[in-house]
N, CA, C, O and CB atoms as a CASP TS submission, in Angstrom:
PFRMAT TS
TARGET T0000
AUTHOR 0000-0000-0000
METHOD Language model
MODEL 1
PARENT N/A
ATOM      1  N   MET     1       1.320  -1.136  -0.138  1.00  0.00           N
ATOM      2  CA  MET     1       0.042   0.241  -0.077  1.00  0.00           C
ATOM      3  C   MET     1       0.878   1.124  -0.211  1.00  0.00           C
ATOM      4  O   MET     1       2.083   0.871  -0.224  1.00  0.00           O
ATOM      5  CB  MET     1      -0.998   0.617   1.360  1.00  0.00           C
ATOM      6  N   THR     2       0.447   2.188  -0.322  1.00  0.00           N
ATOM      7  CA  THR     2       1.473   3.395  -1.055  1.00  0.00           C
ATOM      8  C   THR     2       0.933   4.850   0.118  1.00  0.00           C
ATOM      9  O   THR     2      -0.034   4.505   0.797  1.00  0.00           O
ATOM     10  CB  THR     2       0.901   3.764  -3.354  1.00  0.00           C
ATOM     11  N   LEU     3       1.217   5.718   0.287  1.00  0.00           N
ATOM     12  CA  LEU     3       0.717   6.763   0.914  1.00  0.00           C
ATOM     13  C   LEU     3      -0.548   7.379  -0.053  1.00  0.00           C
ATOM     14  O   LEU     3      -1.516   7.969   0.427  1.00  0.00           O
ATOM     15  CB  LEU     3       1.931   7.768   1.202  1.00  0.00           C
ATOM     16  N   ASP     4      -0.374   7.155  -1.332  1.00  0.00           N
ATOM     17  CA  ASP     4      -1.699   7.888  -1.999  1.00  0.00           C
ATOM     18  C   ASP     4      -2.994   6.738  -1.890  1.00  0.00           C
ATOM     19  O   ASP     4      -4.132   6.857  -2.343  1.00  0.00           O
ATOM     20  CB  ASP     4      -1.351   8.338  -3.876  1.00  0.00           C
ATOM     21  N   ASP     5      -2.495   5.780  -1.250  1.00  0.00           N
ATOM     22  CA  ASP     5      -4.154   5.087  -1.077  1.00  0.00           C
ATOM     23  C   ASP     5      -4.751   5.707   0.021  1.00  0.00           C
ATOM     24  O   ASP     5      -5.957   5.482  -0.079  1.00  0.00           O
ATOM     25  CB  ASP     5      -4.266   3.358  -0.732  1.00  0.00           C
ATOM     26  N   LEU     6      -4.493   6.465   1.158  1.00  0.00           N
ATOM     27  CA  LEU     6      -5.053   6.855   1.923  1.00  0.00           C
ATOM     28  C   LEU     6      -6.387   8.251   1.810  1.00  0.00           C
ATOM     29  O   LEU     6      -6.421   9.427   1.448  1.00  0.00           O
ATOM     30  CB  LEU     6      -4.002   6.955   2.571  1.00  0.00           C
ATOM     31  N   LYS     7      -7.070   7.515   2.207  1.00  0.00           N
ATOM     32  CA  LYS     7      -8.324   9.259   2.267  1.00  0.00           C
ATOM     33  C   LYS     7      -8.576   9.840   3.595  1.00  0.00           C
ATOM     34  O   LYS     7      -8.639   9.483   4.772  1.00  0.00           O
ATOM     35  CB  LYS     7     -10.228   8.974   1.751  1.00  0.00           C
ATOM     36  N   THR     8      -8.688  10.855   2.901  1.00  0.00           N
ATOM     37  CA  THR     8      -9.078  11.651   4.051  1.00  0.00           C
ATOM     38  C   THR     8      -8.866  11.276   5.326  1.00  0.00           C
ATOM     39  O   THR     8      -9.287  10.125   5.441  1.00  0.00           O
ATOM     40  CB  THR     8     -10.257  11.874   4.027  1.00  0.00           C
ATOM     41  N   GLY     9      -8.187  11.885   6.886  1.00  0.00           N
ATOM     42  CA  GLY     9      -8.993  11.401   7.791  1.00  0.00           C
ATOM     43  C   GLY     9      -7.730  10.025   8.348  1.00  0.00           C
ATOM     44  O   GLY     9      -7.298   9.751   9.467  1.00  0.00           O
ATOM     45  N   GLN    10      -7.493   9.493   7.151  1.00  0.00           N
ATOM     46  CA  GLN    10      -7.143   8.014   7.239  1.00  0.00           C
ATOM     47  C   GLN    10      -5.253   8.545   8.092  1.00  0.00           C
ATOM     48  O   GLN    10      -4.764   9.674   8.123  1.00  0.00           O
ATOM     49  CB  GLN    10      -7.203   6.964   5.091  1.00  0.00           C
ATOM     50  N   LYS    11      -4.617   7.157   8.679  1.00  0.00           N
ATOM     51  CA  LYS    11      -3.231   7.547   9.019  1.00  0.00           C
ATOM     52  C   LYS    11      -2.525   6.246   8.713  1.00  0.00           C
ATOM     53  O   LYS    11      -3.024   5.122   8.667  1.00  0.00           O
ATOM     54  CB  LYS    11      -3.013   8.083  10.590  1.00  0.00           C
ATOM     55  N   GLY    12      -1.491   6.544   8.546  1.00  0.00           N
ATOM     56  CA  GLY    12      -0.617   5.644   8.098  1.00  0.00           C
ATOM     57  C   GLY    12       0.723   5.368   8.587  1.00  0.00           C
ATOM     58  O   GLY    12       1.273   6.333   9.117  1.00  0.00           O
ATOM     59  N   ARG    13       1.358   4.319   8.538  1.00  0.00           N
ATOM     60  CA  ARG    13       2.914   4.580   9.260  1.00  0.00           C
ATOM     61  C   ARG    13       3.722   4.207   7.740  1.00  0.00           C
ATOM     62  O   ARG    13       3.099   3.641   6.841  1.00  0.00           O
ATOM     63  CB  ARG    13       3.436   3.211  10.953  1.00  0.00           C
ATOM     64  N   VAL    14       5.430   4.670   7.559  1.00  0.00           N
ATOM     65  CA  VAL    14       5.782   4.451   6.679  1.00  0.00           C
ATOM     66  C   VAL    14       7.005   3.268   7.007  1.00  0.00           C
ATOM     67  O   VAL    14       7.698   3.125   8.014  1.00  0.00           O
ATOM     68  CB  VAL    14       5.969   5.661   6.087  1.00  0.00           C
ATOM     69  N   LEU    15       6.969   2.601   5.901  1.00  0.00           N
ATOM     70  CA  LEU    15       7.680   1.770   5.657  1.00  0.00           C
ATOM     71  C   LEU    15       9.129   2.059   4.703  1.00  0.00           C
ATOM     72  O   LEU    15      10.290   1.804   5.021  1.00  0.00           O
ATOM     73  CB  LEU    15       6.799   0.952   5.213  1.00  0.00           C
ATOM     74  N   LYS    16       8.862   2.379   4.049  1.00  0.00           N
ATOM     75  CA  LYS    16       9.947   2.854   3.056  1.00  0.00           C
ATOM     76  C   LYS    16       9.530   3.791   2.503  1.00  0.00           C
ATOM     77  O   LYS    16       8.327   4.015   2.632  1.00  0.00           O
ATOM     78  CB  LYS    16      10.398   2.026   2.083  1.00  0.00           C
ATOM     79  N   VAL    17      10.503   4.875   1.520  1.00  0.00           N
ATOM     80  CA  VAL    17      10.599   5.528   0.750  1.00  0.00           C
ATOM     81  C   VAL    17      11.209   4.846  -0.558  1.00  0.00           C
ATOM     82  O   VAL    17      12.349   4.411  -0.398  1.00  0.00           O
ATOM     83  CB  VAL    17      11.129   6.469   1.290  1.00  0.00           C
ATOM     84  N   ASN    18      10.710   4.695  -1.684  1.00  0.00           N
ATOM     85  CA  ASN    18      11.087   4.268  -2.999  1.00  0.00           C
ATOM     86  C   ASN    18      11.736   5.049  -3.830  1.00  0.00           C
ATOM     87  O   ASN    18      12.287   4.517  -4.794  1.00  0.00           O
ATOM     88  CB  ASN    18      10.146   3.918  -3.630  1.00  0.00           C
ATOM     89  N   ALA    19      11.824   6.544  -3.641  1.00  0.00           N
ATOM     90  CA  ALA    19      12.423   7.395  -4.031  1.00  0.00           C
ATOM     91  C   ALA    19      13.634   7.647  -4.335  1.00  0.00           C
ATOM     92  O   ALA    19      14.352   7.444  -3.356  1.00  0.00           O
ATOM     93  CB  ALA    19      12.203   7.912  -3.576  1.00  0.00           C
ATOM     94  N   LYS    20      14.547   8.205  -5.776  1.00  0.00           N
ATOM     95  CA  LYS    20      15.636   7.699  -5.421  1.00  0.00           C
ATOM     96  C   LYS    20      16.280   9.582  -6.002  1.00  0.00           C
ATOM     97  O   LYS    20      15.762  10.597  -6.468  1.00  0.00           O
ATOM     98  CB  LYS    20      16.123   5.892  -6.291  1.00  0.00           C
ATOM     99  N   GLY    21      17.386   9.211  -5.670  1.00  0.00           N
ATOM    100  CA  GLY    21      18.221  10.833  -6.014  1.00  0.00           C
ATOM    101  C   GLY    21      17.838  12.006  -4.424  1.00  0.00           C
ATOM    102  O   GLY    21      17.297  11.842  -3.330  1.00  0.00           O
ATOM    103  N   PRO    22      18.439  13.046  -5.093  1.00  0.00           N
ATOM    104  CA  PRO    22      17.757  14.225  -4.502  1.00  0.00           C
ATOM    105  C   PRO    22      16.025  14.337  -4.101  1.00  0.00           C
ATOM    106  O   PRO    22      15.593  15.149  -3.283  1.00  0.00           O
ATOM    107  CB  PRO    22      18.070  15.271  -5.528  1.00  0.00           C
ATOM    108  N   PHE    23      15.259  13.453  -4.778  1.00  0.00           N
ATOM    109  CA  PHE    23      14.017  13.472  -4.276  1.00  0.00           C
ATOM    110  C   PHE    23      14.010  13.015  -2.797  1.00  0.00           C
ATOM    111  O   PHE    23      13.863  13.665  -1.762  1.00  0.00           O
ATOM    112  CB  PHE    23      13.166  12.662  -5.121  1.00  0.00           C
ATOM    113  N   LYS    24      14.185  11.875  -2.985  1.00  0.00           N
ATOM    114  CA  LYS    24      14.165  10.500  -1.903  1.00  0.00           C
ATOM    115  C   LYS    24      15.086  11.406  -0.518  1.00  0.00           C
ATOM    116  O   LYS    24      14.885  10.983   0.620  1.00  0.00           O
ATOM    117  CB  LYS    24      15.337   8.632  -2.764  1.00  0.00           C
ATOM    118  N   LYS    25      15.853  12.365  -0.663  1.00  0.00           N
ATOM    119  CA  LYS    25      16.526  13.023   0.048  1.00  0.00           C
ATOM    120  C   LYS    25      15.621  14.125   0.818  1.00  0.00           C
ATOM    121  O   LYS    25      15.593  14.215   2.045  1.00  0.00           O
ATOM    122  CB  LYS    25      17.558  13.477  -0.742  1.00  0.00           C
ATOM    123  N   ARG    26      14.873  14.965  -0.083  1.00  0.00           N
ATOM    124  CA  ARG    26      13.791  15.829   0.557  1.00  0.00           C
ATOM    125  C   ARG    26      12.996  15.183   1.388  1.00  0.00           C
ATOM    126  O   ARG    26      12.797  15.678   2.498  1.00  0.00           O
ATOM    127  CB  ARG    26      12.948  16.441  -0.337  1.00  0.00           C
ATOM    128  N   LEU    27      12.363  13.915   1.015  1.00  0.00           N
ATOM    129  CA  LEU    27      11.535  13.292   1.808  1.00  0.00           C
ATOM    130  C   LEU    27      11.816  13.259   2.694  1.00  0.00           C
ATOM    131  O   LEU    27      10.989  13.490   3.576  1.00  0.00           O
ATOM    132  CB  LEU    27      11.219  12.398   1.662  1.00  0.00           C
ATOM    133  N   LEU    28      13.604  12.852   3.131  1.00  0.00           N
ATOM    134  CA  LEU    28      13.234  11.933   4.315  1.00  0.00           C
ATOM    135  C   LEU    28      13.466  13.253   5.213  1.00  0.00           C
ATOM    136  O   LEU    28      12.780  13.443   6.218  1.00  0.00           O
ATOM    137  CB  LEU    28      14.290  10.342   4.662  1.00  0.00           C
ATOM    138  N   GLU    29      14.531  14.212   4.774  1.00  0.00           N
ATOM    139  CA  GLU    29      14.515  15.325   5.178  1.00  0.00           C
ATOM    140  C   GLU    29      12.962  15.967   5.437  1.00  0.00           C
ATOM    141  O   GLU    29      13.074  16.873   6.264  1.00  0.00           O
ATOM    142  CB  GLU    29      15.328  15.972   4.268  1.00  0.00           C
ATOM    143  N   MET    30      11.858  15.835   5.098  1.00  0.00           N
ATOM    144  CA  MET    30      10.430  16.624   5.342  1.00  0.00           C
ATOM    145  C   MET    30      10.052  15.806   6.631  1.00  0.00           C
ATOM    146  O   MET    30       9.079  16.155   7.300  1.00  0.00           O
ATOM    147  CB  MET    30       9.115  16.495   3.930  1.00  0.00           C
ATOM    148  N   GLY    31      10.932  14.556   7.035  1.00  0.00           N
ATOM    149  CA  GLY    31       9.995  13.958   7.849  1.00  0.00           C
ATOM    150  C   GLY    31       9.479  12.532   7.525  1.00  0.00           C
ATOM    151  O   GLY    31       8.801  11.852   8.295  1.00  0.00           O
ATOM    152  N   PHE    32       9.931  12.127   6.149  1.00  0.00           N
ATOM    153  CA  PHE    32       9.057  10.070   6.082  1.00  0.00           C
ATOM    154  C   PHE    32       9.926   9.485   5.898  1.00  0.00           C
ATOM    155  O   PHE    32      10.438   9.448   4.779  1.00  0.00           O
ATOM    156  CB  PHE    32       7.892   9.346   4.804  1.00  0.00           C
ATOM    157  N   ILE    33      10.480   8.708   7.107  1.00  0.00           N
ATOM    158  CA  ILE    33      11.080   8.291   7.414  1.00  0.00           C
ATOM    159  C   ILE    33      10.376   6.788   8.198  1.00  0.00           C
ATOM    160  O   ILE    33       9.229   6.784   8.645  1.00  0.00           O
ATOM    161  CB  ILE    33      11.725   9.266   7.861  1.00  0.00           C
ATOM    162  N   THR    34      11.177   5.738   8.242  1.00  0.00           N
ATOM    163  CA  THR    34      10.572   4.703   8.656  1.00  0.00           C
ATOM    164  C   THR    34       9.756   5.118   9.768  1.00  0.00           C
ATOM    165  O   THR    34      10.080   6.193  10.272  1.00  0.00           O
ATOM    166  CB  THR    34      11.440   3.697   8.929  1.00  0.00           C
ATOM    167  N   GLY    35       8.592   4.400  10.355  1.00  0.00           N
ATOM    168  CA  GLY    35       8.355   4.703  11.344  1.00  0.00           C
ATOM    169  C   GLY    35       7.767   5.905  12.059  1.00  0.00           C
ATOM    170  O   GLY    35       7.339   6.183  13.179  1.00  0.00           O
ATOM    171  N   ALA    36       7.979   6.581  10.692  1.00  0.00           N
ATOM    172  CA  ALA    36       7.142   8.080  11.047  1.00  0.00           C
ATOM    173  C   ALA    36       5.445   8.088  11.091  1.00  0.00           C
ATOM    174  O   ALA    36       5.237   6.889  10.903  1.00  0.00           O
ATOM    175  CB  ALA    36       7.546   9.258   9.746  1.00  0.00           C
ATOM    176  N   GLU    37       4.494   8.534  11.188  1.00  0.00           N
ATOM    177  CA  GLU    37       2.970   8.103  11.700  1.00  0.00           C
ATOM    178  C   GLU    37       2.785   9.702   9.966  1.00  0.00           C
ATOM    179  O   GLU    37       3.481  10.641   9.577  1.00  0.00           O
ATOM    180  CB  GLU    37       2.247   8.589  14.397  1.00  0.00           C
ATOM    181  N   VAL    38       1.572   9.127   9.589  1.00  0.00           N
ATOM    182  CA  VAL    38       1.400  10.258   8.195  1.00  0.00           C
ATOM    183  C   VAL    38      -0.115  10.369   8.620  1.00  0.00           C
ATOM    184  O   VAL    38      -0.632   9.429   9.224  1.00  0.00           O
ATOM    185  CB  VAL    38       1.751   9.568   6.185  1.00  0.00           C
ATOM    186  N   HIS    39      -0.869  11.564   8.297  1.00  0.00           N
ATOM    187  CA  HIS    39      -1.988  11.598   8.415  1.00  0.00           C
ATOM    188  C   HIS    39      -2.430  12.346   7.632  1.00  0.00           C
ATOM    189  O   HIS    39      -1.873  13.427   7.439  1.00  0.00           O
ATOM    190  CB  HIS    39      -2.318  11.753   9.384  1.00  0.00           C
ATOM    191  N   VAL    40      -3.437  12.021   7.031  1.00  0.00           N
ATOM    192  CA  VAL    40      -4.017  13.065   5.975  1.00  0.00           C
ATOM    193  C   VAL    40      -5.174  13.808   6.263  1.00  0.00           C
ATOM    194  O   VAL    40      -6.285  13.389   6.589  1.00  0.00           O
ATOM    195  CB  VAL    40      -4.352  12.447   4.766  1.00  0.00           C
ATOM    196  N   ILE    41      -4.739  15.081   6.088  1.00  0.00           N
ATOM    197  CA  ILE    41      -5.759  15.896   6.519  1.00  0.00           C
ATOM    198  C   ILE    41      -6.473  16.369   4.961  1.00  0.00           C
ATOM    199  O   ILE    41      -7.657  16.207   5.256  1.00  0.00           O
ATOM    200  CB  ILE    41      -5.094  17.209   7.548  1.00  0.00           C
ATOM    201  N   LYS    42      -6.483  16.710   3.924  1.00  0.00           N
ATOM    202  CA  LYS    42      -7.712  17.172   3.144  1.00  0.00           C
ATOM    203  C   LYS    42      -6.830  16.882   1.376  1.00  0.00           C
ATOM    204  O   LYS    42      -5.654  16.573   1.187  1.00  0.00           O
ATOM    205  CB  LYS    42      -8.278  19.258   3.687  1.00  0.00           C
ATOM    206  N   TYR    43      -7.627  17.061   0.622  1.00  0.00           N
ATOM    207  CA  TYR    43      -7.338  16.679  -0.708  1.00  0.00           C
ATOM    208  C   TYR    43      -7.836  18.316  -1.448  1.00  0.00           C
ATOM    209  O   TYR    43      -8.932  18.817  -1.198  1.00  0.00           O
ATOM    210  CB  TYR    43      -8.338  15.065  -1.229  1.00  0.00           C
ATOM    211  N   ALA    44      -7.138  18.758  -2.067  1.00  0.00           N
ATOM    212  CA  ALA    44      -6.763  19.892  -3.290  1.00  0.00           C
ATOM    213  C   ALA    44      -8.983  19.890  -3.682  1.00  0.00           C
ATOM    214  O   ALA    44      -9.796  19.059  -3.278  1.00  0.00           O
ATOM    215  CB  ALA    44      -5.089  18.869  -5.240  1.00  0.00           C
ATOM    216  N   PRO    45      -9.199  20.941  -4.415  1.00  0.00           N
ATOM    217  CA  PRO    45      -9.902  20.570  -4.865  1.00  0.00           C
ATOM    218  C   PRO    45     -10.007  20.029  -5.623  1.00  0.00           C
ATOM    219  O   PRO    45     -10.894  19.181  -5.722  1.00  0.00           O
ATOM    220  CB  PRO    45     -10.266  20.933  -4.910  1.00  0.00           C
ATOM    221  N   LEU    46      -8.730  20.396  -6.923  1.00  0.00           N
ATOM    222  CA  LEU    46      -8.982  19.432  -8.214  1.00  0.00           C
ATOM    223  C   LEU    46      -8.517  17.830  -7.623  1.00  0.00           C
ATOM    224  O   LEU    46      -8.706  16.899  -8.405  1.00  0.00           O
ATOM    225  CB  LEU    46      -7.838  20.013  -9.763  1.00  0.00           C
ATOM    226  N   LYS    47      -7.871  17.497  -6.154  1.00  0.00           N
ATOM    227  CA  LYS    47      -8.058  16.500  -5.608  1.00  0.00           C
ATOM    228  C   LYS    47      -6.373  16.135  -5.723  1.00  0.00           C
ATOM    229  O   LYS    47      -5.935  15.029  -5.410  1.00  0.00           O
ATOM    230  CB  LYS    47      -9.258  15.608  -6.254  1.00  0.00           C
ATOM    231  N   ASP    48      -5.327  17.502  -6.335  1.00  0.00           N
ATOM    232  CA  ASP    48      -4.177  16.913  -6.310  1.00  0.00           C
ATOM    233  C   ASP    48      -3.490  18.600  -6.070  1.00  0.00           C
ATOM    234  O   ASP    48      -3.712  19.390  -6.987  1.00  0.00           O
ATOM    235  CB  ASP    48      -3.789  15.817  -7.791  1.00  0.00           C
ATOM    236  N   PRO    49      -2.807  19.028  -5.045  1.00  0.00           N
ATOM    237  CA  PRO    49      -2.097  18.030  -4.201  1.00  0.00           C
ATOM    238  C   PRO    49      -2.927  17.399  -2.729  1.00  0.00           C
ATOM    239  O   PRO    49      -4.104  17.705  -2.538  1.00  0.00           O
ATOM    240  CB  PRO    49      -0.700  18.821  -3.774  1.00  0.00           C
ATOM    241  N   VAL    50      -2.470  16.856  -2.133  1.00  0.00           N
ATOM    242  CA  VAL    50      -2.843  16.641  -1.067  1.00  0.00           C
ATOM    243  C   VAL    50      -1.554  16.691   0.468  1.00  0.00           C
ATOM    244  O   VAL    50      -0.382  16.394   0.697  1.00  0.00           O
ATOM    245  CB  VAL    50      -3.529  15.360  -1.442  1.00  0.00           C
ATOM    246  N   GLU    51      -2.768  17.276   1.186  1.00  0.00           N
ATOM    247  CA  GLU    51      -1.859  17.696   2.570  1.00  0.00           C
ATOM    248  C   GLU    51      -1.977  17.011   3.884  1.00  0.00           C
ATOM    249  O   GLU    51      -2.917  17.151   4.667  1.00  0.00           O
ATOM    250  CB  GLU    51      -2.152  19.095   2.979  1.00  0.00           C
ATOM    251  N   TYR    52      -1.219  16.465   4.005  1.00  0.00           N
ATOM    252  CA  TYR    52      -0.507  15.624   4.448  1.00  0.00           C
ATOM    253  C   TYR    52       0.370  15.630   6.429  1.00  0.00           C
ATOM    254  O   TYR    52       1.494  16.113   6.569  1.00  0.00           O
ATOM    255  CB  TYR    52       0.394  15.738   3.196  1.00  0.00           C
ATOM    256  N   THR    53      -0.212  15.183   7.346  1.00  0.00           N
ATOM    257  CA  THR    53       1.091  15.474   8.680  1.00  0.00           C
ATOM    258  C   THR    53       1.765  14.426   8.753  1.00  0.00           C
ATOM    259  O   THR    53       1.497  13.325   8.273  1.00  0.00           O
ATOM    260  CB  THR    53       0.640  15.737  10.309  1.00  0.00           C
ATOM    261  N   VAL    54       3.203  14.940   9.727  1.00  0.00           N
ATOM    262  CA  VAL    54       3.985  13.625   8.989  1.00  0.00           C
ATOM    263  C   VAL    54       5.041  14.464  10.484  1.00  0.00           C
ATOM    264  O   VAL    54       5.434  15.596  10.200  1.00  0.00           O
ATOM    265  CB  VAL    54       4.643  13.560   6.570  1.00  0.00           C
ATOM    266  N   LYS    55       5.379  14.030  11.681  1.00  0.00           N
ATOM    267  CA  LYS    55       6.188  14.926  12.848  1.00  0.00           C
ATOM    268  C   LYS    55       5.856  16.300  13.174  1.00  0.00           C
ATOM    269  O   LYS    55       6.684  17.153  13.493  1.00  0.00           O
ATOM    270  CB  LYS    55       7.593  15.072  12.513  1.00  0.00           C
ATOM    271  N   GLY    56       4.276  16.517  13.054  1.00  0.00           N
ATOM    272  CA  GLY    56       4.071  18.068  13.372  1.00  0.00           C
ATOM    273  C   GLY    56       3.661  19.147  12.517  1.00  0.00           C
ATOM    274  O   GLY    56       2.976  20.141  12.759  1.00  0.00           O
ATOM    275  N   TYR    57       4.329  18.668  11.267  1.00  0.00           N
ATOM    276  CA  TYR    57       3.894  19.485  10.367  1.00  0.00           C
ATOM    277  C   TYR    57       3.547  18.733   8.661  1.00  0.00           C
ATOM    278  O   TYR    57       3.793  17.674   8.084  1.00  0.00           O
ATOM    279  CB  TYR    57       5.042  20.606  10.421  1.00  0.00           C
ATOM    280  N   HIS    58       2.754  20.192   8.328  1.00  0.00           N
ATOM    281  CA  HIS    58       1.965  20.224   7.125  1.00  0.00           C
ATOM    282  C   HIS    58       2.569  20.023   6.123  1.00  0.00           C
ATOM    283  O   HIS    58       3.200  21.027   5.792  1.00  0.00           O
ATOM    284  CB  HIS    58       1.350  21.234   6.903  1.00  0.00           C
ATOM    285  N   VAL    59       2.721  18.973   5.281  1.00  0.00           N
ATOM    286  CA  VAL    59       3.542  19.028   4.022  1.00  0.00           C
ATOM    287  C   VAL    59       2.053  18.874   2.771  1.00  0.00           C
ATOM    288  O   VAL    59       1.079  18.336   3.299  1.00  0.00           O
ATOM    289  CB  VAL    59       4.968  17.451   4.008  1.00  0.00           C
ATOM    290  N   SER    60       1.899  19.175   1.666  1.00  0.00           N
ATOM    291  CA  SER    60       1.240  18.939   0.148  1.00  0.00           C
ATOM    292  C   SER    60       2.827  17.954  -0.527  1.00  0.00           C
ATOM    293  O   SER    60       4.020  18.162  -0.748  1.00  0.00           O
ATOM    294  CB  SER    60       0.786  21.000  -0.945  1.00  0.00           C
ATOM    295  N   LEU    61       1.940  16.984  -0.610  1.00  0.00           N
ATOM    296  CA  LEU    61       2.420  16.109  -1.791  1.00  0.00           C
ATOM    297  C   LEU    61       1.413  15.573  -2.947  1.00  0.00           C
ATOM    298  O   LEU    61       0.364  15.017  -2.624  1.00  0.00           O
ATOM    299  CB  LEU    61       3.017  14.885  -1.174  1.00  0.00           C
ATOM    300  N   ARG    62       1.854  15.803  -4.603  1.00  0.00           N
ATOM    301  CA  ARG    62       1.211  15.385  -5.681  1.00  0.00           C
ATOM    302  C   ARG    62       1.234  13.686  -5.328  1.00  0.00           C
ATOM    303  O   ARG    62       2.080  12.987  -4.771  1.00  0.00           O
ATOM    304  CB  ARG    62       1.988  15.947  -7.126  1.00  0.00           C
ATOM    305  N   HIS    63       0.148  13.435  -5.811  1.00  0.00           N
ATOM    306  CA  HIS    63      -0.156  12.239  -6.109  1.00  0.00           C
ATOM    307  C   HIS    63       1.023  10.698  -6.578  1.00  0.00           C
ATOM    308  O   HIS    63       1.146   9.623  -5.992  1.00  0.00           O
ATOM    309  CB  HIS    63      -1.026  12.682  -7.120  1.00  0.00           C
ATOM    310  N   GLU    64       1.620  11.149  -7.672  1.00  0.00           N
ATOM    311  CA  GLU    64       2.892  10.871  -8.125  1.00  0.00           C
ATOM    312  C   GLU    64       3.924  10.429  -7.275  1.00  0.00           C
ATOM    313  O   GLU    64       4.506   9.344  -7.254  1.00  0.00           O
ATOM    314  CB  GLU    64       3.310  11.855  -8.681  1.00  0.00           C
ATOM    315  N   GLU    65       4.122  11.869  -6.278  1.00  0.00           N
ATOM    316  CA  GLU    65       5.067  11.992  -5.273  1.00  0.00           C
ATOM    317  C   GLU    65       4.308  10.558  -4.329  1.00  0.00           C
ATOM    318  O   GLU    65       4.575   9.356  -4.309  1.00  0.00           O
ATOM    319  CB  GLU    65       5.107  13.801  -4.478  1.00  0.00           C
ATOM    320  N   ALA    66       3.453  11.259  -3.744  1.00  0.00           N
ATOM    321  CA  ALA    66       3.049  10.141  -2.595  1.00  0.00           C
ATOM    322  C   ALA    66       3.086   8.644  -2.916  1.00  0.00           C
ATOM    323  O   ALA    66       3.510   7.920  -2.015  1.00  0.00           O
ATOM    324  CB  ALA    66       1.588  10.366  -2.146  1.00  0.00           C
ATOM    325  N   GLU    67       2.657   8.000  -4.214  1.00  0.00           N
ATOM    326  CA  GLU    67       2.935   6.477  -4.310  1.00  0.00           C
ATOM    327  C   GLU    67       4.733   5.996  -4.451  1.00  0.00           C
ATOM    328  O   GLU    67       5.316   4.937  -4.684  1.00  0.00           O
ATOM    329  CB  GLU    67       2.022   5.949  -5.807  1.00  0.00           C
ATOM    330  N   GLN    68       5.141   7.341  -4.182  1.00  0.00           N
ATOM    331  CA  GLN    68       7.065   6.250  -4.094  1.00  0.00           C
ATOM    332  C   GLN    68       6.871   6.326  -2.499  1.00  0.00           C
ATOM    333  O   GLN    68       7.976   6.669  -2.079  1.00  0.00           O
ATOM    334  CB  GLN    68       9.281   7.387  -4.868  1.00  0.00           C
ATOM    335  N   ILE    69       5.816   6.137  -1.187  1.00  0.00           N
ATOM    336  CA  ILE    69       5.875   6.222   0.059  1.00  0.00           C
ATOM    337  C   ILE    69       5.180   4.848   0.131  1.00  0.00           C
ATOM    338  O   ILE    69       4.134   4.665  -0.492  1.00  0.00           O
ATOM    339  CB  ILE    69       5.283   7.521   0.741  1.00  0.00           C
ATOM    340  N   ASP    70       5.716   3.923   0.845  1.00  0.00           N
ATOM    341  CA  ASP    70       5.108   2.348   1.029  1.00  0.00           C
ATOM    342  C   ASP    70       4.820   2.664   2.611  1.00  0.00           C
ATOM    343  O   ASP    70       5.678   2.807   3.482  1.00  0.00           O
ATOM    344  CB  ASP    70       6.404   0.754   0.654  1.00  0.00           C
ATOM    345  N   ILE    71       3.528   2.731   2.751  1.00  0.00           N
ATOM    346  CA  ILE    71       3.320   2.451   4.263  1.00  0.00           C
ATOM    347  C   ILE    71       2.230   1.520   4.473  1.00  0.00           C
ATOM    348  O   ILE    71       1.564   0.925   3.626  1.00  0.00           O
ATOM    349  CB  ILE    71       3.005   3.732   5.074  1.00  0.00           C
ATOM    350  N   GLU    72       2.112   1.470   6.452  1.00  0.00           N
ATOM    351  CA  GLU    72       0.577   0.272   6.768  1.00  0.00           C
ATOM    352  C   GLU    72      -0.099   1.005   7.395  1.00  0.00           C
ATOM    353  O   GLU    72       0.279   1.838   8.219  1.00  0.00           O
ATOM    354  CB  GLU    72       0.644  -1.243   7.736  1.00  0.00           C
ATOM    355  N   PRO    73      -1.296   0.730   7.018  1.00  0.00           N
ATOM    356  CA  PRO    73      -2.385   1.642   7.676  1.00  0.00           C
ATOM    357  C   PRO    73      -2.506   1.239   9.261  1.00  0.00           C
ATOM    358  O   PRO    73      -2.169   0.196   9.820  1.00  0.00           O
ATOM    359  CB  PRO    73      -3.935   1.418   6.872  1.00  0.00           C
ATOM    360  N   VAL    74      -3.014   2.249   9.711  1.00  0.00           N
ATOM    361  CA  VAL    74      -2.549   2.671  11.324  1.00  0.00           C
ATOM    362  C   VAL    74      -4.248   3.216  12.017  1.00  0.00           C
ATOM    363  O   VAL    74      -4.626   4.244  11.454  1.00  0.00           O
ATOM    364  CB  VAL    74      -1.024   4.400  11.300  1.00  0.00           C
ATOM    365  N   SER    75      -5.207   2.707  13.054  1.00  0.00           N
ATOM    366  CA  SER    75      -6.487   2.698  12.847  1.00  0.00           C
ATOM    367  C   SER    75      -5.970   4.087  14.309  1.00  0.00           C
ATOM    368  O   SER    75      -6.841   4.767  14.850  1.00  0.00           O
ATOM    369  CB  SER    75      -7.654   0.914  12.972  1.00  0.00           C
TER
END
């Protein structure tokens, strides 16, 4: 399951970041590290980007970016 599969209000725990190069480094610096809990806040009016909270910060990612983060759902 990827971060892109979560709906508004759902939570997940990061398992792995599959991005490469500078973008992977950027995601890790934003807090998308293994074990971090991510909460979906809301989708933009046109469904892209999506606002998340991770480690207390609000982060917006496009769908193709969120697809590169493997997660497990958390209830």
